[in-house]
N, C-alpha and C positions, 0 to 999 in steps of 0.2 A: 460452101460458098465459093463463087468462082473468084479468082484473083489472077491478075496478071500485071506484069511490069509495064508501065506507062509507055507509051510510043514516044519516038523520038521527038516530035514537035511539043509533046506534053512535058517531057524531060527538060526541053529548052525553056518551057514556060516557067516551070518550077525553079529552074536556075535563076530566071530574071525576077521571081519573088524574092529570093534571097537578097537581092540588091534593093529592096523596096524602100521608099521613103518610110522613116520612122517618127513617131511623135516627139522623140527627143534622141540624142545620140547615146549609143553605147559607150560608157566612161571607160577610158583605158589610161593606166599611170603604172606607177612601181612604188608607191609610198602606203597607200591604203585606200579601202573602198568600205563605205557604209550604204546600205540600201535598206528602207523600211516603208511602212505604210503612212508615215507622216513626216513632212520636212524638216520639223523642229527635232523630231527624235535623231534623224538621220545628221543634222547639223551638229547635235550634241555628242553624239558617237565620233564624227569626224573631229571634233575640237579635242576630245580625249586624245585621238592619234597624234594630232598636232602637237600636243603639250607632252609627248612621250609615253602615253599608255600604249598597252597592246590592244589586240582584239577583244580579248575578255574584258578588259576594263571598259572598252568603248561600247560592247554590246551591254553590259550591266548598266552604264549610264543612260543609254539610249532605251533601254528596257523600262527604267523608272520614269522617264520622260513620257514615253507612250502612256503611261498610267494618267498623267496629267492632261496630254493633249487629245487623247482618244478615250474619254471615260466611259463612252457608251459602247466600246469594243473590248475594254480591259479594266482591271483596276487592281489596287494593292490586295484584295483579298481573293483573287483569282489564281490562276496556275499557268505554268509554262514549261514545256518539254524542250530541251536544248541539246543540239548536236554540236560538240566541239572536237575539232581537229587539231591536234597539238603537234606542231612541226618538230619541236625538239625531242618528244616522246614518240613521234612517228606512229600515232594511234589515233582512233576516233572513239570517242565516248558519248553516251547519253546521260543526261542529268534529267531524272524523271521528277519534274516540279508539279506533278499531279498529286495533290492531297488525297488522303483517304477517308473513307467513311468513319463517322463517330462510332465509339464502342456501343453507344445505345441505339445505334441505326440497324434494327432488324426488320426483315419482312413482316413479322408478327407485330412489331410496334406500329408500323406504317399502315398496315391493312387494318389493324385495330382501331383506326382512327376513321375506318369507313372509306378508306382510299384503295383504287386499283392501280393507280399510277403515281408515281412520286410526283409532287407539284413542280411546276416550271419555275416558280419565283418562292420568295419568302425565305424562311429560315430552315424548314424542314430538309431541303435538298442540300444544305451547305456541307461541303467537306472541308477537311484542313486546308487552309490557305498555302498553297505550295509555292506561290511564285516568289515570295520574298526569300525563302530558304534556299530555293534553286539559284536565283542571282547571287545570293552570298556565297554558295557552294562553288559558283563559276568563279567569282572573285577571288576567293581563298586558295582554290586549287591551281588556277590558271592565270590569274590576274597579278597586279602590282600594286595597285592604287589602295588608298583606305576608304573606309565606308564613308566618312564625312566627304571626302573629295568627290567619291562616286555619286552620292545623293545630292550634291549642291546644285546641279542644273535643275533637277525636280523640286527640289525645296523653293528655288528662286522662281521657277514658273507657277508653282501653286500659290506663292505668296504675293508676288507682283502681278501675276495674271497672264493668261494666254489667250489667244483669239478663239473665239466660239466657232466650231464648225456648224455648217447648216444642218447637218444631220443630228448634232446635239440638240439644238434648239428644237427640232422636230422631235426628237426622242423625248426630251423634257416635257414638251407641251403635251405629248400623248399620254403622260402618266401624271401629269400636274394635279389633276382632280384626286387621283388615288394618294398622291404625296399629301395633299391638303387634309384629306379626311381620314386616311389610314396610316400613312407613314411621315408623321410630322417631322422625324429626325432628317429625312430626306429633303422635306420641303424647306427647313432652315438652310440647307446647303446649296440646293440646286433652283430654289425660287426667290432669289434676292428681289426684294420688293414685291413678293407674291407674283411674280412673273417668270416665264422662262427666260434664260439669258439669250439675247438676240445674236444671230449670226454676225460674226465680225466684231462683236463687242469683247471686251476684257473681262475674263471671268477668273475669280479668284477663289481658292479653297484654302482659307488660313488654317482651318483645323488640321487638313492633312499636311500642310507645311509644318505645323507644330509638332505632329506625330513624327515625321521623319527627322525634324531637327532635334528632337529629344533623343531618337534613337542614334543620331550621329555623336551627340554629346555624351550618352552612355557609353558608347564605343571607345570615344576619345579619353574619357575619365577612367576607363577600366585600366589603361596603361599597358605595360607588358609589351610582348611582340605584337606583330601585325595579326598574326592567327588568333591570339587572345583577344584582340580589340574587335575583330570580325566576329568571333564567338559571344562577345558580349552584345553585339548587336543583333545576332541570332536569338539570344536569351532574352533581350529586351521584347522581342516579338513573341516568341513561342513560350516563354516562361515569366514574362514580366508584364509591364503595363498594358501591351496591347493583348495578351491572352487573357489578362484579368477583364478587360472591357468587353471582349467577345464572350466570355464566360458568363458575365453578369447580364448581358443583353439576352443571350440565348435562353437563359433561366427565367428571366421575368417578362420579357416582351411577348405579346400574342400578337401575331402578325397575319394580315388578310393575305392570301396567295391564290394561285389559279384554281385550286379547288373550290373557291367560294367561301372557305371557312378559315376562321384564324387559329394559328397553331403556334406553340413555342418550337425553339429550336432543339436540338439534340447534341450540339457540338460543346465540348467543354474544354476548360483549360488544360486538363488532363490530357485530352487528345491531341492538343498542340504541342504539349511538352514532351510527348513520347515520339514525335514524328521527326525523321531525318530524311532529306531528299536522297534517294539512292543514285549512284552512279553505276551505269550498266553497260555492257557491250550492245552495240546495235545489231540489228537484222539485216542480212545483206543477201543480195541474189546478182548473178552475172547475166548481162545483157549484152552479147557481143563483146566488144572492147571495153565495156562499160561495167561497173559495179556500184550498184545503187544502194544506199544504207537508210534505214529508217529505224524508228522506235520499235520497242517490243510490242506484242498483242494486247497490252493494257491500253494501247491507243490504236487507231484504225491504220497505221502506218503500213504494216504489212500488206494491206490491201493494194497498194501501188505495186509492190513486189509481184503480188499474184496476178494483177493486170498485165505486167511485162512479161512474166512467164506465159501467160495465155496468149499474148500477141505475138511473142516469138515463136510459139507452137503453131499458130495459125498463120504465120508468114506474112506478117504486116509489112516486112521490107519490100514484098512484091506490090503493095497497094499504092495507088497514087496519092500522095499526101493532099489533104484538103478536099478530096472527093466524097461523093456521097458513101462510096465503099468504105473509105478510111473512116468517116463519121460512124457508120453503122457498125463496123467491125469493133471499133474503140467502145462504142456504147454497150454493145452486147456482152464484150468481154468484162465491161465494168460492172453489169448486172451480175454476172456469175462470181465475180470477186467480192462484190459487196454482200451477196447472198451467204458465202462463206463467212465473212465478217459476222453476220447476225448469228450464224449457227455455232462458230467455233471461238471467237476472240473474247477474251477478259484478262483479268489480272492473272498472270501465270504463278503467283505466290498462292493463288486460291483454287486454281483450275488447271487442268491438263489441256493446254492447247497443242495440238498436233502440227506445230509449225514447220517441221522438217517434212512432212508429207504434203502440208498444203503448198510448200514452195518447191517441191520437187519436179524435176522435167516430166517424169512419168504421169504425175497427177495432173499437170498442165496439158499434156497431150490428150490425156482421157478427156478432160473438161472440155477442150478445144473443139471436140466432136459435136458439142452442143451448140456451136455457134452457126446458126442458120442464116439464110437469106432474107428471112422478115424478122421484125420485131417480136421477141417473145413477151408475153404478159406475166410470165409466172417467176416466183422466186424460187430459185433451184440451187441451194446448197449442194455440196458434193459430200462424199464418203471418204475422207483421206485414211489411208490405211485400213479401209474397211469399216471403220467406225460409222454409226448411223446418225445422221444430223437431228438436231432438235432446235425447232424455232420458237420464239416466244409466242404468246397469244396476243395477236396485235388488236388494239381497240378500234372500234368505228368502222367506217366504211373506206375501204382501200381505194374505192374509185371516187371519192370526193372531189369536187372541183379544186384543183391547185390553186386557182386565183383566190380561194378563201385563206390561204396562207396557212401558218402553222396554229392557228387559233389564238396567237398572242403576238400580233405584229409589233406592237409597241413594248412588248416586256422582255422578249428576247434579244440579247445582244449578238455581236459577232466576235470578231478575233483580229488581232494584229500580226505583223510579221516582221522580222528584222534579219539581216544578213551583214556580216563583217569579216573582212579579211585584212591582214596587216602586212607589211613589207618583210617579216620574218616567216610568213607563210600560215600563220595561225588562222583558221577560218571557223566560223560560228554562224549556225541557222537556228533561229528560236521563234516559237509561235505563242506569243502570250495572249492569254484570253481569260473570260469569266470576271466575276466582281463586277459586271456591268452596272452603271448607275441605276438603271431601271429594273434590276433583278431581284433586290432585297433591300430593306431599309438601312440607312446610314447608321453606324454603330455610334452613338452619342460620344462626342469628345474626340473620335479618331478621324472623322472625316471621309470614310470610305465604308462600303458595304461587304458583306460576305458573298461568295460565289454560289451557284446553283448547280454544279456539275453533277450533283447526285441524281439529278432528274434523269440521267443515262443509265442508271441501274434499273433492272426489272424487279418488280415485286412478286416474282415468281420462283419457286425453288427448282434447283436442278439445272439452271443455264449457266454458262461461263461467266454471263453479265448479272447474275443475281446479286441482289445487295446482300453484303456481309460487312459486320464490323472491321475496320481495319482493311478493307479493299479498296483498290483504286477503281472508280468507273471507268468503262471502257470509252475513253475519250475520242473526240473527232480531231484533236489538235496534232499536227503531223508535218513537223520540219524534215527537211530532205537534204541529202548529200550524196555526190556521186564521184567515183574515181574514173578516170579514163587511162587506159593502158598501165593500171596499177599506180598512177600518180594522183594526188589530190587535184580535184578540177573544180567541184561546183557545190555552192550552198545556195539552197532556195527554198521557197514557200509561199503560202498564201493564207489569207483568212478564207472563210467560206464554209464552215461546218462540214456537212458530208460531202460537199462539192471539193473540199480541198486536195483530195487525191484522184480527183478527176482533172482538175485545172492544172495542177502541178504536173501530172503524167502528160497533158498535152503539150505544155511547154517543153517538157524534156524530149518528147517524140519529134518536136519541131526542130529543136537543136540537132538532135542525132539524124533524123531522116530528111530534113529539107535544107541542112546547113546552115540554118539562121544564126545570127549573132544573138546575144542575150535580150537586147531591146527589141529586135525583130520578132523573136518568139513570145516576148511578153505582149507586143502589141498585135500579133496575129489573132484573127477572129477566133472565138471560143464557143464551147457547148457543155452541157451537163444534162444527165439524166436524173429524172425524179423518181425513177422506177425502183429506187432502193428506199428500204425503211428509214424514215427521219430519226435521227438520235435524239432529237429534242421533243419535249412535251408538245403536242399530244401524239407523236409517233406515227403520224400519217405516212401513206405510201400511195404513189400514182402511177400505176403499170403503163409502160409504153411512152410515158410522158417525157418529151425531149424538147429542152430549151436551147436555141441556138440564135448566134448574132446574124442579123441580116447581111453583114458582110461576106456571107458564104454565097450568096446568090440565089436566084429562083430555081435554076436547074437542081442544084444540090437539095434544096428544100422540097421541090416536087417529088423527086426520087425517093427521099426518105419517108415522105408521106405514103407513096406507093407501096413502100415496104412495111407499112404498118405503123410507124412511130406516129404519135400524136404530138405533131411539132407546134411548139409555141415560138414565134418568131420575136426575138427581143431587139432592143436596139442596138446598133452596130459597135457600141463601146460601153457594154453592161455587165459582161460575165469576165471573170477572173481578176485577181488582184496580186499578181505573182512580183515578187522581188528576187533578185538574186546577185550573187558575187562569183567570181571564178579566178582561178590561177590558169593562165592560157600564154603559151609559148614566151614564157618570160615576163608577161605582164600581168597586172591585176585589172580586173574588168568589173562592171557594175550595171545593172538596169533595174528600173522600178516602173510600176503600174501607172499609166496616165489615166484610167479610168477613175472617175470621182475627183480628179484634179486635187490630189492629196499626197500619194507617194510620191518618194523621191530617192534618188541616189546622189551621193557626193563622193568626191575622191579626187587624188591627184597622183 
């Protein structure tokens, strides 16, 4: 692939772009910043900072509020990976809030039901709900507030009500008949008056408010030290009344799922009782003067690092940002990195992931030779350290029309994201997801449903991401963190499933190579490829398919088509949902996504 540094007039044009008008200002201050996918969560986090809490306290409060105000994107039964930089400890840690498969969840158990794929909804794909334990781990180890104080904003919004988003109305409307006929416990919560809640109306979830209020009471009644009170809250969830209700529901309810059949769940109270959220070291790679950090390969996080290594080896610094060359090179590098995700990533507690080889400069240089001038139609995993890759047996027709979607347009949810930085320099990036209102029936008396992350396991032996009891599914959730010149710099991330480590990558590249500020890089036009296997049921893939916002312009789109990309031109403000906070030049900064008119950053 030929690449050259842009001529002088193009360099001037690029410089002009960096001063472009943005949808909102990049926030700058020195007290604290909170950015998230919903304005009420950002406001709740900022209120904690204003009342003396630190970034950990603010993130936990905001995280619980997201469950109330974005219930189609995350819920109490879901999961959350968290990156936390502690300024006092001078280190970065990962909290793995991804729950594990039940002890009864074996390949033989699921295939014995006549299934080739784990269903995308219902009770069978439920893993241990990891979100609650991860938020409490963050609160206990790095925060200062009590469980009762942290939960108060979420309890108030659940009890008094929050404004219904248009997407929530549409989501509930899409599954209303299912709720009425098959999931009556969900109908009781989500169909007040037997109708979906209208956009802009006030929606209340008193059962969920009661659940969190009871946890707060049991925490306070436990007495003792702050740690003991937090442990009491953890126990109420994982060994107390919440676990008991989950256990009873999974044992007795037969639930219709995407297989078209009714199945009971496999998750038990014992599965919840034995689980603790691990705290791990991040995986990191150097990219020039930057060091970028992600979760381990139980998530797709390292795929961003592989893309960076490939792009560095391919000489992206010499490519004109925003050009057809730029989009093409990034897209082809993404395909190679995601192919390795398919062949090599899984829970490292259960499989040998050759991460050192996958992230080595030598491997990146070798793989970069595959980057050609035209769009590749092939899924091409590499052979790190000489190992031979093994791919799953993908179901269906990989050339299916992507307009058909995932096969369950109203049943699959998405994800949230939040970032916080405080005056003392603590920084947090978290990506809550799962437990979507449409993914599984509400557990009676609790006001929330279980997650369905187990759909990401393969029901085939011998793969890194094969279903195993006690293993984490290889999730798509992927918060991000970056250092600059060795100093803490940036916490960022986005919803978006498989696209998360494409959109987040593009944002980072715009900061580094185009000199944009946070809001400019968030607002910049975006793109992604569908030529990577979908992590969600029914696991489709669309070779050469590239979705791009129309703000890239006709010349770029025409050239990409000439190179063999099947280009789908989307609305100019439709792709990417980044939020970010930063420490930069003695200031704290923040930006949030304008797309969807929902994300917001606050700070001073």
